[in-house]
Structures are given as structure tokens and as C-alpha cells.
N, CA, C and O atoms as a DFTB+ gen file, in Angstrom:
324 C
 N C O
     1  1       4.100      16.197      36.535
     2  2       4.296      14.799      36.853
     3  2       5.715      14.623      37.377
     4  3       6.666      15.156      36.806
     5  1       5.848      13.886      38.447
     6  2       7.159      13.661      39.039
     7  2       7.942      12.649      38.206
     8  3       7.356      11.738      37.622
     9  1       9.254      12.806      38.152
    10  2      10.053      11.842      37.387
    11  2       9.975      10.420      37.924
    12  3      10.192       9.463      37.182
    13  1       9.668      10.277      39.202
    14  2       9.618       8.937      39.791
    15  2       8.360       8.182      39.375
    16  3       8.324       6.954      39.442
    17  1       7.326       8.911      38.946
    18  2       6.097       8.246      38.534
    19  2       6.309       7.529      37.211
    20  3       7.147       7.921      36.398
    21  1       5.547       6.494      37.017
    22  2       5.700       5.706      35.796
    23  2       4.449       5.825      34.935
    24  3       3.328       5.834      35.445
    25  1       4.652       5.915      33.643
    26  2       3.564       5.990      32.685
    27  2       3.623       4.755      31.810
    28  3       4.704       4.359      31.372
    29  1       2.479       4.139      31.549
    30  2       2.456       2.946      30.720
    31  2       1.852       3.288      29.367
    32  3       0.765       3.862      29.291
    33  1       2.564       2.932      28.293
    34  2       2.096       3.156      26.939
    35  2       2.380       1.914      26.124
    36  3       3.535       1.516      25.969
    37  1       1.332       1.300      25.602
    38  2       1.462       0.100      24.766
    39  2       2.255      -1.003      25.462
    40  3       3.045      -1.701      24.825
    41  1       2.048      -1.156      26.747
    42  2       2.718      -2.221      27.472
    43  2       4.137      -1.899      27.881
    44  3       4.783      -2.724      28.528
    45  1       4.640      -0.747      27.533
    46  2       5.996      -0.360      27.916
    47  2       5.933       0.594      29.098
    48  3       5.079       1.480      29.141
    49  1       6.809       0.420      30.029
    50  2       6.847       1.301      31.178
    51  2       7.901       2.369      30.940
    52  3       9.070       2.067      30.702
    53  1       7.474       3.602      31.008
    54  2       8.377       4.724      30.784
    55  2       8.650       5.406      32.119
    56  3       7.747       5.539      32.945
    57  1       9.877       5.834      32.333
    58  2      10.244       6.405      33.620
    59  2       9.629       7.780      33.833
    60  3       9.231       8.108      34.950
    61  1       9.544       8.584      32.790
    62  2       8.952       9.908      32.948
    63  2       8.423      10.407      31.609
    64  3       8.547       9.735      30.585
    65  1       7.840      11.579      31.638
    66  2       7.226      12.143      30.438
    67  2       8.292      12.489      29.398
    68  3       8.034      12.426      28.196
    69  1       9.478      12.851      29.857
    70  2      10.562      13.194      28.930
    71  2      10.883      12.027      28.004
    72  3      11.094      12.218      26.807
    73  1      10.919      10.833      28.553
    74  2      11.210       9.654      27.738
    75  2      10.115       9.448      26.698
    76  3      10.401       9.104      25.551
    77  1       8.862       9.658      27.098
    78  2       7.746       9.525      26.160
    79  2       7.877      10.535      25.022
    80  3       7.724      10.182      23.853
    81  1       8.161      11.787      25.366
    82  2       8.305      12.819      24.340
    83  2       9.522      12.558      23.459
    84  3       9.497      12.841      22.262
    85  1      10.573      12.024      24.044
    86  2      11.778      11.710      23.272
    87  2      11.492      10.632      22.233
    88  3      11.925      10.740      21.086
    89  1      10.763       9.591      22.634
    90  2      10.420       8.520      21.691
    91  2       9.468       9.019      20.610
    92  3       9.599       8.651      19.443
    93  1       8.515       9.850      20.999
    94  2       7.587      10.415      20.021
    95  2       8.334      11.304      19.032
    96  3       8.056      11.279      17.833
    97  1       9.273      12.080      19.533
    98  2      10.064      12.957      18.671
    99  2      10.901      12.177      17.674
   100  3      11.051      12.598      16.527
   101  1      11.447      11.046      18.099
   102  2      12.233      10.219      17.181
   103  2      11.361       9.682      16.054
   104  3      11.790       9.634      14.901
   105  1      10.136       9.277      16.384
   106  2       9.216       8.786      15.354
   107  2       8.833       9.880      14.376
   108  3       8.788       9.651      13.167
   109  1       8.553      11.079      14.897
   110  2       8.197      12.202      14.029
   111  2       9.381      12.598      13.155
   112  3       9.208      12.920      11.979
   113  1      10.582      12.573      13.726
   114  2      11.785      12.896      12.952
   115  2      11.991      11.887      11.833
   116  3      12.310      12.263      10.705
   117  1      11.810      10.609      12.141
   118  2      11.979       9.565      11.130
   119  2      10.955       9.728      10.008
   120  3      11.296       9.595       8.833
   121  1       9.691      10.018      10.369
   122  2       8.648      10.194       9.356
   123  2       8.942      11.410       8.473
   124  3       8.787      11.343       7.254
   125  1       9.365      12.516       9.083
   126  2       9.666      13.720       8.307
   127  2      10.868      13.498       7.399
   128  3      10.874      13.939       6.250
   129  1      11.875      12.819       7.911
   130  2      13.077      12.555       7.121
   131  2      12.764      11.640       5.941
   132  3      13.261      11.857       4.836
   133  1      11.945      10.623       6.174
   134  2      11.570       9.708       5.099
   135  2      10.759      10.432       4.026
   136  3      10.982      10.232       2.832
   137  1       9.821      11.270       4.454
   138  2       9.027      12.044       3.495
   139  2       9.881      12.999       2.678
   140  3       9.671      13.160       1.475
   141  1      10.845      13.631       3.335
   142  2      11.743      14.548       2.625
   143  2      12.569      13.799       1.590
   144  3      12.718      14.258       0.457
   145  1      13.103      12.649       1.975
   146  2      13.925      11.874       1.042
   147  2      13.101      11.381      -0.145
   148  3      13.577      11.384      -1.280
   149  1      11.862      10.955       0.120
   150  2      11.010      10.491      -0.978
   151  2      10.699      11.641      -1.930
   152  3      10.742      11.469      -3.148
   153  1      10.388      12.811      -1.380
   154  2      10.104      13.978      -2.218
   155  2      11.315      14.417      -3.024
   156  3      11.196      14.783      -4.193
   157  1      12.480      14.380      -2.392
   158  2      13.718      14.746      -3.092
   159  2      14.002      13.773      -4.226
   160  3      14.399      14.183      -5.316
   161  1      13.798      12.486      -3.973
   162  2      14.027      11.467      -4.993
   163  2      13.075      11.653      -6.162
   164  3      13.474      11.519      -7.319
   165  1      11.792      11.967      -5.860
   166  2      10.812      12.161      -6.934
   167  2      11.149      13.415      -7.744
   168  3      10.950      13.437      -8.959
   169  1      11.657      14.459      -7.080
   170  2      12.020      15.675      -7.806
   171  2      13.275      15.459      -8.646
   172  3      13.420      16.037      -9.723
   173  1      14.173      14.627      -8.145
   174  2      15.420      14.370      -8.867
   175  2      15.188      13.480     -10.084
   176  3      15.918      13.572     -11.071
   177  1      14.182      12.627     -10.017
   178  2      13.873      11.701     -11.107
   179  2      12.455      11.965     -11.618
   180  3      11.523      11.269     -11.212
   181  1      12.271      12.950     -12.495
   182  2      10.921      13.302     -12.945
   183  2      10.255      12.231     -13.804
   184  3       9.048      12.291     -14.037
   185  1      11.018      11.261     -14.272
   186  2      10.420      10.219     -15.107
   187  2       9.586       9.232     -14.298
   188  3       8.936       8.359     -14.872
   189  1       9.597       9.360     -12.976
   190  2       8.773       8.470     -12.163
   191  2       7.288       8.675     -12.435
   192  3       6.479       7.777     -12.205
   193  1       6.932       9.866     -12.928
   194  2       5.534      10.115     -13.265
   195  2       5.092       9.239     -14.433
   196  3       3.908       8.931     -14.572
   197  1       6.036       8.844     -15.260
   198  2       5.721       7.988     -16.400
   199  2       5.800       6.509     -16.041
   200  3       5.674       5.652     -16.916
   201  1       6.004       6.206     -14.775
   202  2       6.160       4.806     -14.359
   203  2       4.890       4.003     -14.628
   204  3       4.958       2.809     -14.921
   205  1       3.742       4.651     -14.529
   206  2       2.481       3.929     -14.751
   207  2       2.402       3.397     -16.182
   208  3       2.015       2.249     -16.401
   209  1       2.764       4.221     -17.139
   210  2       2.711       3.760     -18.532
   211  2       3.740       2.667     -18.782
   212  3       3.483       1.730     -19.538
   213  1       4.911       2.785     -18.145
   214  2       5.928       1.747     -18.302
   215  2       5.453       0.428     -17.705
   216  3       5.686      -0.639     -18.273
   217  1       4.781       0.508     -16.550
   218  2       4.287      -0.715     -15.914
   219  2       3.145      -1.341     -16.704
   220  3       2.992      -2.562     -16.712
   221  1       2.344      -0.513     -17.367
   222  2       1.271      -1.069     -18.181
   223  2       1.829      -1.786     -19.404
   224  3       1.266      -2.785     -19.852
   225  1       2.925      -1.282     -19.939
   226  2       3.539      -1.941     -21.093
   227  2       4.284      -3.206     -20.682
   228  3       4.214      -4.223     -21.371
   229  1       4.997      -3.142     -19.561
   230  2       5.790      -4.275     -19.081
   231  2       5.261      -4.695     -17.711
   232  3       5.871      -4.377     -16.691
   233  1       4.151      -5.397     -17.679
   234  2       3.515      -5.743     -16.412
   235  2       4.331      -6.749     -15.613
   236  3       4.183      -6.826     -14.393
   237  1       5.191      -7.524     -16.275
   238  2       5.986      -8.523     -15.553
   239  2       6.973      -7.867     -14.592
   240  3       7.282      -8.424     -13.540
   241  1       7.462      -6.695     -14.950
   242  2       8.391      -5.980     -14.075
   243  2       7.693      -5.612     -12.770
   244  3       8.272      -5.751     -11.693
   245  1       6.456      -5.147     -12.864
   246  2       5.685      -4.825     -11.665
   247  2       5.426      -6.038     -10.811
   248  3       5.497      -5.965      -9.584
   249  1       5.122      -7.164     -11.450
   250  2       4.887      -8.393     -10.690
   251  2       6.151      -8.846      -9.967
   252  3       6.086      -9.286      -8.819
   253  1       7.300      -8.739     -10.631
   254  2       8.562      -9.105      -9.981
   255  2       8.876      -8.172      -8.815
   256  3       9.388      -8.611      -7.785
   257  1       8.571      -6.894      -8.977
   258  2       8.820      -5.939      -7.893
   259  2       7.945      -6.257      -6.688
   260  3       8.420      -6.237      -5.552
   261  1       6.674      -6.549      -6.926
   262  2       5.768      -6.896      -5.826
   263  2       6.205      -8.192      -5.162
   264  3       6.167      -8.307      -3.937
   265  1       6.620      -9.168      -5.962
   266  2       7.100     -10.436      -5.398
   267  2       8.350     -10.211      -4.548
   268  3       8.499     -10.832      -3.496
   269  1       9.237      -9.341      -4.985
   270  2      10.438      -9.034      -4.212
   271  2      10.113      -8.365      -2.890
   272  3      10.736      -8.661      -1.870
   273  1       9.135      -7.460      -2.905
   274  2       8.723      -6.798      -1.667
   275  2       8.125      -7.808      -0.700
   276  3       8.429      -7.786       0.493
   277  1       7.275      -8.692      -1.212
   278  2       6.648      -9.709      -0.357
   279  2       7.705     -10.641       0.224
   280  3       7.650     -10.972       1.409
   281  1       8.662     -11.066      -0.590
   282  2       9.728     -11.935      -0.088
   283  2      10.574     -11.224       0.966
   284  3      10.986     -11.840       1.949
   285  1      10.829      -9.954       0.772
   286  2      11.585      -9.186       1.760
   287  2      10.866      -9.090       3.085
   288  3      11.482      -9.230       4.142
   289  1       9.556      -8.851       3.039
   290  2       8.763      -8.774       4.272
   291  2       8.731     -10.126       4.967
   292  3       8.863     -10.205       6.188
   293  1       8.557     -11.192       4.188
   294  2       8.528     -12.533       4.785
   295  2       9.871     -12.875       5.428
   296  3       9.905     -13.452       6.515
   297  1      10.969     -12.527       4.772
   298  2      12.292     -12.799       5.340
   299  2      12.501     -12.013       6.627
   300  3      13.068     -12.530       7.590
   301  1      12.042     -10.758       6.645
   302  2      12.167      -9.942       7.851
   303  2      11.375     -10.545       9.001
   304  3      11.856     -10.599      10.133
   305  1      10.153     -10.998       8.709
   306  2       9.326     -11.583       9.766
   307  2       9.900     -12.903      10.265
   308  3       9.804     -13.210      11.453
   309  1      10.494     -13.681       9.372
   310  2      11.090     -14.946       9.792
   311  2      12.344     -14.711      10.633
   312  3      12.618     -15.478      11.556
   313  1      13.101     -13.669      10.327
   314  2      14.292     -13.361      11.116
   315  2      13.923     -12.851      12.495
   316  3      14.682     -13.034      13.447
   317  1      12.769     -12.214      12.615
   318  2      12.318     -11.661      13.882
   319  2      11.980     -12.758      14.886
   320  3      12.150     -12.570      16.090
   321  1      11.504     -13.901      14.397
   322  2      11.110     -14.992      15.291
   323  2      12.292     -15.635      15.857
   324  3      12.167     -16.579      16.636
């Protein structure tokens, strides 16, 4: 494919295939990095496996955590507009 040709993906116009591969690579890198960090955090804190029993005993903590996540998502969406 010539660099002058344009490829359309999800409504975005990309100048060449290199740009498409570069964007795909950034997404794959971000996903791999996030997975590595989550795995490292779980290995560093082995008590996370007991989180289920803690949440069953103190269900209000789980409800507050879910409410905080929902409020964070709503704030992010409102800032985007």
C-alpha cells in the first residue's frame, strides 16, 4: 500500500498502514502493561484473595466502593461533554 493512500477505520482517516499499526501497538502495550501491573499488585498483596470474605462481613464497604466507581464514571462522562 502506498503511503499516499488513505485507510478509514472507525471514522478516522489514517495516512498509511504504519499509523494504523502504531495505534494498534499502543493499545496492545497499554493492555499488557495494565495486566502486568494488576498481576504484580495481586502477587504483592496476597490478602486480596480473602477480599470476598471481608466483603461478605462488611457489605457496606463494597457498596461504597461501587458507588465511588459509579460517581467517578459519571464525573468523567460529564467532563467529556
